[in-house]
C-alpha positions as CSV (number, residue, x, y, z in Angstrom):
1,M,147.0,-161.8,-109.8
2,N,147.6,-158.9,-112.3
3,T,147.4,-159.0,-116.0
4,I,150.2,-158.2,-118.6
5,I,149.2,-157.2,-121.9
6,I,151.6,-156.8,-124.7
7,F,150.6,-154.2,-127.4
8,G,152.1,-155.6,-130.5
9,A,151.7,-159.2,-131.6
10,A,154.4,-159.2,-134.4
11,E,158.2,-160.0,-133.8
12,R,159.0,-157.2,-131.2
13,G,155.8,-158.5,-129.2
14,I,157.3,-161.9,-129.1
15,K,160.8,-160.7,-128.2
16,C,158.9,-158.6,-125.4
17,K,157.3,-161.8,-124.2
18,E,160.8,-163.5,-124.0
19,N,162.1,-160.6,-121.9
20,L,159.3,-160.3,-119.3
21,N,161.7,-161.3,-116.6
22,Q,163.1,-157.8,-116.8
23,L,160.1,-156.5,-115.2
24,K,160.8,-158.6,-112.0
25,Y,164.4,-157.4,-111.7
26,L,163.9,-153.8,-112.9
27,F,160.6,-152.8,-111.5
28,G,159.7,-155.2,-108.8
29,V,156.9,-156.9,-110.6
30,N,155.9,-160.3,-109.0
31,D,156.2,-163.6,-110.5
32,T,152.5,-164.1,-110.1
33,D,151.9,-161.2,-112.7
34,F,153.3,-163.6,-115.5
35,R,150.5,-166.0,-115.2
36,N,147.8,-163.9,-117.2
37,I,149.3,-162.6,-120.5
38,Y,147.6,-161.4,-123.6
39,F,148.6,-159.9,-126.8
40,T,146.7,-156.9,-128.4
41,D,147.3,-155.4,-131.8
42,N,145.6,-152.7,-134.1
43,N,145.9,-155.2,-136.9
44,E,142.3,-156.7,-136.8
45,N,143.5,-159.7,-138.8
46,L,145.2,-160.9,-135.6
47,W,142.1,-160.6,-133.3
48,N,141.0,-163.6,-131.5
49,T,143.8,-165.7,-132.8
50,C,147.0,-166.8,-131.0
51,V,150.6,-165.7,-131.4
52,D,153.2,-167.8,-129.5
53,N,150.4,-169.6,-127.7
54,I,149.1,-166.3,-126.3
55,S,145.6,-165.0,-127.2
56,V,145.4,-161.7,-129.3
57,I,142.5,-159.6,-128.1
58,P,141.2,-156.5,-129.9
59,P,142.4,-153.1,-128.3
60,E,138.9,-152.2,-127.3
61,E,138.9,-155.1,-124.8
62,L,141.5,-153.4,-122.8
63,L,138.7,-151.3,-121.3
64,D,137.7,-154.5,-119.5
65,F,140.8,-154.6,-117.5
66,N,141.7,-152.8,-114.2
67,R,143.5,-149.6,-115.1
68,E,145.5,-149.4,-111.9
69,S,147.0,-153.0,-111.7
70,T,147.2,-154.1,-115.5
71,I,150.5,-153.8,-117.0
72,V,150.6,-152.7,-120.6
73,I,153.9,-153.1,-122.6
74,I,154.2,-151.3,-125.9
75,A,156.1,-153.5,-128.3
76,S,155.9,-151.8,-131.6
77,S,157.6,-149.5,-133.8
78,W,154.6,-147.1,-133.5
79,T,155.2,-146.3,-129.9
80,G,154.3,-142.8,-130.0
81,E,150.8,-143.4,-131.5
82,I,150.1,-146.5,-129.3
83,Y,151.1,-144.5,-126.2
84,S,148.7,-141.9,-127.0
85,Q,146.0,-144.5,-127.7
86,V,146.6,-146.5,-124.5
87,S,147.1,-143.4,-122.1
88,K,143.5,-142.3,-123.2
89,Y,142.3,-145.6,-121.7
90,G,143.7,-144.4,-118.2
91,F,146.2,-147.4,-117.7
92,K,148.9,-146.4,-114.9
93,R,151.4,-149.1,-115.4
94,L,152.8,-148.4,-118.9
95,F,156.1,-149.8,-120.3
96,C,157.6,-150.1,-123.7
97,L,160.4,-152.0,-125.5
98,D,163.2,-149.9,-126.6
99,T,165.3,-150.4,-129.6
100,S,167.8,-152.7,-127.7
101,D,164.7,-154.9,-126.7
102,S,164.9,-153.7,-123.0
103,I,161.5,-153.1,-121.2
104,I,161.5,-149.6,-119.8
105,S,158.9,-147.5,-117.9
106,I,156.9,-145.0,-119.9
107,N,156.6,-143.0,-116.8
108,S,160.3,-142.4,-116.7
109,I,159.8,-140.7,-120.1
110,E,157.1,-138.6,-118.7
111,A,159.2,-137.6,-115.9
112,K,162.1,-136.7,-118.1
113,L,159.7,-134.7,-120.4
114,S,158.6,-132.7,-117.4
115,I,162.3,-132.0,-116.5
116,L,163.0,-131.2,-120.0
117,R,160.3,-128.5,-120.1
118,Q,161.8,-126.9,-117.1
119,Y,165.2,-126.7,-118.6
120,E,163.7,-125.4,-121.8
121,E,162.0,-122.6,-120.1
122,K,165.3,-121.6,-118.5
123,Q,167.1,-121.9,-122.0
124,E,169.6,-124.5,-120.5
125,K,170.2,-126.0,-123.9
126,I,172.6,-128.8,-122.6
127,M,170.6,-130.1,-120.1
128,A,167.4,-130.0,-122.3
129,A,169.3,-131.9,-124.9
130,Y,170.3,-134.5,-122.5
131,C,166.9,-134.9,-121.1
132,Y,165.5,-135.1,-124.6
133,Y,167.8,-137.9,-125.3
134,E,166.8,-139.8,-122.2
135,A,163.2,-139.5,-123.3
136,Y,163.5,-139.9,-127.0
137,K,166.0,-142.8,-127.4
138,Y,163.1,-145.1,-126.1
139,I,160.6,-144.1,-129.0
140,S,163.2,-143.7,-131.7
141,Q,161.4,-146.3,-133.9
142,A,158.1,-144.2,-133.6
143,K,156.6,-142.5,-136.7
144,Y,158.1,-139.0,-136.5
145,N,155.4,-136.9,-138.2
146,N,152.3,-136.6,-136.4
147,N,153.9,-138.1,-133.3
148,T,151.3,-137.3,-130.6
149,L,154.0,-137.8,-127.8
150,F,156.1,-135.0,-128.9
151,D,154.6,-131.6,-130.0
152,E,157.9,-130.2,-131.1
153,P,160.9,-132.2,-132.6
154,F,163.7,-130.8,-130.8
155,W,163.2,-128.8,-127.5
156,G,165.9,-126.4,-126.5
157,F,167.2,-125.7,-130.1
158,T,166.0,-123.0,-132.3
159,R,167.1,-124.6,-135.5
160,H,166.3,-128.0,-137.2
161,L,167.5,-130.0,-140.1
162,V,164.1,-129.5,-141.7
163,E,165.1,-126.0,-142.8
164,F,167.7,-127.4,-144.9
165,K,165.3,-129.5,-147.1
166,N,166.2,-128.7,-150.8
167,I,168.3,-125.9,-150.1
168,H,170.9,-127.1,-152.7
169,K,168.4,-128.8,-155.0
170,G,170.2,-129.8,-158.2
171,K,173.7,-128.8,-157.1
172,R,176.6,-131.1,-156.7
173,C,178.4,-131.6,-153.4
174,F,181.4,-133.3,-152.1
175,I,181.4,-135.5,-148.9
176,F,185.0,-135.9,-147.3
177,G,185.8,-139.2,-145.8
178,N,188.8,-139.2,-143.5
179,G,190.9,-141.9,-145.3
180,P,194.5,-141.6,-146.3
181,S,193.6,-141.2,-150.0
182,L,192.5,-137.6,-149.2
183,N,196.1,-136.7,-149.3
184,H,196.2,-137.8,-153.0
185,T,193.3,-135.7,-153.8
186,D,193.5,-132.0,-154.8
187,V,191.0,-130.5,-152.6
188,S,191.8,-126.9,-153.7
189,L,189.6,-127.7,-156.8
190,I,186.4,-127.9,-154.4
191,K,187.2,-124.8,-152.2
192,E,184.1,-123.0,-153.5
193,E,181.9,-126.1,-153.7
194,I,179.2,-127.5,-151.3
195,T,181.4,-129.7,-149.0
196,F,180.7,-131.9,-146.0
197,G,183.2,-133.2,-143.5
198,S,183.1,-135.1,-140.2
199,N,184.9,-135.8,-137.1
200,R,188.4,-134.4,-137.1
201,V,188.5,-133.2,-140.6
202,Y,189.3,-129.8,-139.1
203,K,192.9,-130.9,-138.6
204,A,193.7,-130.0,-142.1
205,F,191.8,-126.8,-142.6
206,S,194.8,-124.6,-142.0
207,E,196.7,-126.6,-144.6
208,W,194.0,-126.4,-147.2
209,G,193.2,-122.8,-146.7
210,F,189.5,-123.4,-146.4
211,C,186.9,-125.3,-144.3
212,V,184.0,-127.4,-145.1
213,K,180.6,-125.8,-145.2
214,Y,178.9,-128.6,-143.2
215,W,180.3,-130.8,-140.5
216,A,178.7,-133.7,-138.6
217,I,179.5,-136.4,-136.1
218,V,177.5,-139.5,-135.0
219,D,179.7,-141.7,-132.9
220,A,179.1,-141.2,-129.1
221,L,182.5,-142.7,-128.0
222,L,184.3,-140.1,-130.4
223,A,182.2,-137.3,-129.4
224,S,182.9,-138.0,-125.7
225,Q,186.5,-137.4,-126.4
226,I,186.6,-134.6,-128.9
227,G,183.3,-132.6,-128.2
228,T,185.1,-129.5,-126.6
229,E,188.0,-129.7,-129.2
230,A,185.7,-129.9,-132.1
231,F,183.7,-126.8,-131.3
232,Q,186.9,-124.9,-130.5
233,S,188.4,-125.9,-133.8
234,L,185.4,-125.4,-136.1
235,P,184.8,-121.9,-137.3
236,N,181.4,-120.3,-136.5
237,E,180.5,-120.4,-140.1
238,V,180.6,-124.1,-140.3
239,I,177.3,-125.6,-139.8
240,K,177.4,-128.5,-137.4
241,F,175.0,-131.3,-137.4
242,I,175.1,-133.2,-134.0
243,P,172.9,-136.1,-132.9
244,I,170.5,-135.0,-130.3
245,Q,171.3,-138.2,-128.5
246,I,174.9,-137.0,-127.7
247,A,174.4,-133.2,-127.7
248,Y,175.4,-132.9,-124.1
249,Y,179.0,-133.7,-125.1
250,F,179.1,-130.2,-126.8
251,D,178.9,-126.6,-125.6
252,A,175.6,-125.9,-127.5
253,Q,175.1,-122.6,-125.5
254,T,178.3,-120.8,-126.9
255,C,178.9,-122.4,-130.4
256,E,177.1,-121.1,-133.3
257,N,175.3,-122.8,-136.1
258,I,174.4,-126.0,-134.3
259,I,171.8,-128.2,-136.0
260,P,170.4,-131.2,-134.0
261,Y,169.3,-134.3,-135.7
262,N,167.8,-137.5,-134.7
263,T,169.4,-140.8,-135.5
264,T,168.4,-144.5,-135.1
265,Q,170.5,-147.5,-135.0
266,C,169.5,-150.1,-137.6
267,Y,171.1,-153.3,-136.3
268,M,169.2,-155.9,-138.4
269,K,169.3,-154.3,-141.9
270,P,170.1,-150.7,-143.1
271,R,167.6,-148.0,-143.7
272,F,168.0,-144.8,-145.7
273,S,166.1,-141.7,-144.9
274,M,165.4,-138.4,-146.6
275,N,163.2,-137.5,-143.7
276,P,164.9,-134.6,-141.8
277,F,163.2,-135.9,-138.6
278,A,164.9,-139.2,-138.6
279,L,168.3,-140.3,-139.9
280,H,169.7,-143.7,-139.8
281,D,173.2,-144.8,-138.7
282,G,174.9,-147.1,-141.3
283,Y,178.1,-147.8,-139.3
284,T,179.7,-144.8,-140.7
285,I,179.5,-141.0,-140.4
286,T,179.6,-140.7,-144.2
287,Y,176.2,-142.5,-144.4
288,I,174.8,-139.7,-142.3
289,L,176.4,-137.1,-144.4
290,I,175.0,-138.8,-147.5
291,Q,171.4,-138.6,-146.1
292,I,171.7,-134.9,-145.2
293,A,173.1,-134.2,-148.6
294,A,170.1,-136.0,-150.1
295,I,167.8,-134.0,-147.8
296,M,169.4,-130.8,-149.1
297,G,168.6,-132.0,-152.7
298,C,172.3,-132.3,-153.7
299,N,172.9,-134.0,-157.1
300,P,175.2,-135.5,-157.9
301,I,176.9,-136.4,-154.7
302,Y,180.8,-137.2,-154.7
303,L,182.5,-139.2,-152.2
304,I,186.3,-138.5,-151.6
305,G,188.7,-139.9,-149.0
306,V,186.3,-142.8,-148.6
307,D,188.9,-145.6,-148.8
308,H,186.7,-148.2,-147.1
309,C,189.8,-150.2,-146.1
310,L,192.3,-150.3,-143.1
311,T,195.9,-149.8,-143.3
312,T,196.3,-151.2,-139.9
313,Q,193.8,-154.0,-138.9
314,P,192.2,-153.4,-135.4
315,K,192.1,-156.3,-133.1
316,G,189.0,-158.0,-132.1
317,E,188.1,-155.7,-129.1
318,A,185.2,-153.4,-129.2
319,F,187.4,-150.3,-129.4
320,Y,190.9,-149.6,-130.8
321,T,193.4,-146.9,-131.2
322,D,195.0,-145.8,-134.5
323,E,198.4,-144.9,-132.7
324,K,200.2,-143.7,-135.9
325,S,197.1,-142.3,-137.6
326,L,197.6,-144.9,-140.5
327,N,193.9,-145.3,-141.1
328,H,193.4,-141.7,-141.3
329,F,194.5,-138.8,-143.7
330,H,196.3,-136.6,-141.2
331,S,199.4,-137.4,-139.2
332,S,197.9,-135.8,-136.0
333,Y,194.4,-137.2,-136.5
334,N,194.9,-139.6,-133.5
335,D,197.1,-137.3,-131.2
336,G,196.1,-138.0,-127.7
337,N,195.5,-141.7,-128.5
338,L,191.8,-141.6,-129.2
339,L,189.7,-144.7,-129.0
340,F,187.6,-145.5,-132.0
341,S,184.6,-148.0,-132.3
342,Q,185.6,-151.2,-134.0
343,P,184.7,-150.6,-137.7
344,R,182.2,-152.8,-139.4
345,L,183.1,-152.4,-143.0
346,D,180.7,-155.3,-143.9
347,M,177.7,-153.4,-142.6
348,A,179.0,-150.1,-143.9
349,T,179.1,-151.7,-147.3
350,T,175.4,-152.8,-147.0
351,S,174.6,-149.4,-146.0
352,Y,176.3,-147.7,-149.0
353,A,174.7,-150.2,-151.4
354,L,171.3,-149.1,-150.1
355,A,172.2,-145.4,-150.4
356,Y,173.0,-145.9,-154.1
357,Q,169.7,-147.9,-154.7
358,E,167.5,-145.4,-152.9
359,L,169.0,-142.3,-154.6
360,S,168.9,-144.0,-158.0
361,K,165.1,-144.7,-157.5
362,I,164.6,-140.8,-157.4
363,G,167.0,-140.1,-160.2
364,R,169.9,-138.8,-158.1
365,E,173.5,-139.7,-158.7
366,I,176.2,-140.6,-156.3
367,Y,179.8,-141.5,-157.2
368,N,182.8,-142.6,-155.4
369,A,185.8,-140.4,-156.5
370,S,188.2,-141.6,-153.9
371,P,191.6,-143.0,-155.5
372,E,192.4,-146.7,-154.5
373,T,189.1,-147.1,-152.7
374,K,187.8,-150.6,-151.8
375,L,184.2,-149.4,-151.9
376,D,182.7,-151.0,-155.0
377,V,179.0,-150.8,-154.3
378,I,178.9,-147.1,-155.5
379,P,179.9,-146.2,-159.0
380,Q,183.6,-145.0,-159.1
381,I,184.8,-142.1,-161.1
382,E,188.2,-140.4,-161.5
383,Y,188.4,-137.3,-159.4
384,M,189.9,-135.0,-162.1
385,K,187.3,-136.0,-164.7
386,I,184.7,-134.2,-162.5
387,F,186.4,-130.9,-163.6
388,N,187.1,-132.1,-167.0
389,K,190.8,-132.4,-166.3
């Protein structure tokens, strides 16, 4: 009978214990392996106690177990550090709990990293990005600085969000939403300003006579549909932020000014980041743009076209199509009958509120200058008053 040791005796460790049957179905672990289970944790206050009726042993006692047969599952947000710690002990059967509470093999991460380095040497960026995603998505909750599992943040790309830190310190910026109210906003006034846009904002570039300085996308479903189109439509001078997790949807080898970023999905409660190594998804691309603007040091931040309401209410399915582009600012925004992820305005509202709170703590300002907006957790301002008009 083998032993299972769950590294992490907090909430994720308990969740891992509940999901142990995944080992049997996914990796061929026998039922007999489930009879000898321990928790371990780096928190010494938990040592020699019981959590969920399971004994918690100090990490040093792992050395008393067989390195070949013992199963060690990392169930902690400090996956990278614990991986380094446990791998030094010489355990061969290593697993971890990913952000969706699935148990996956650490060995698969190592395999993908090996493949990744081969692609990196050949400068095949698309495959490198894909392999990086396959490896990195499993430890996205790790601490990003001093992460011993990864020596470099983004293999295969020569640029990184960190180079933009404080690049616009103290300068105002404008973040474009894609709501219909954008049609009632005189965007010509911000032609020379620092501007951020997303998704299919490029549909209006020719009409406006200018393009945004920065562009981003976060939704994998949308990226899978417009990836090629976006990079064909966006001028080379536009700096393009794309999640490393979905980089393989884009032709990163031929398009200029691509900046990869890492994003994590915060299902339980939102988080706000000014750490260029880890942005957090807040159920709207605008939340990503706010974090990028904050990293750049922008102050104040103005939102336009962020209506935060739906002209046509999607049905209850996971995806919907805005056939007449009524929820977006451009009549051809949805040409081709794109599928969109079901909006979660409630979760996005919570995210926006957190952004306002976190920026206020450091003396930064953010305002919603969108006319007829339903977003009330960020202070509103009349757009024309920004220009004293």
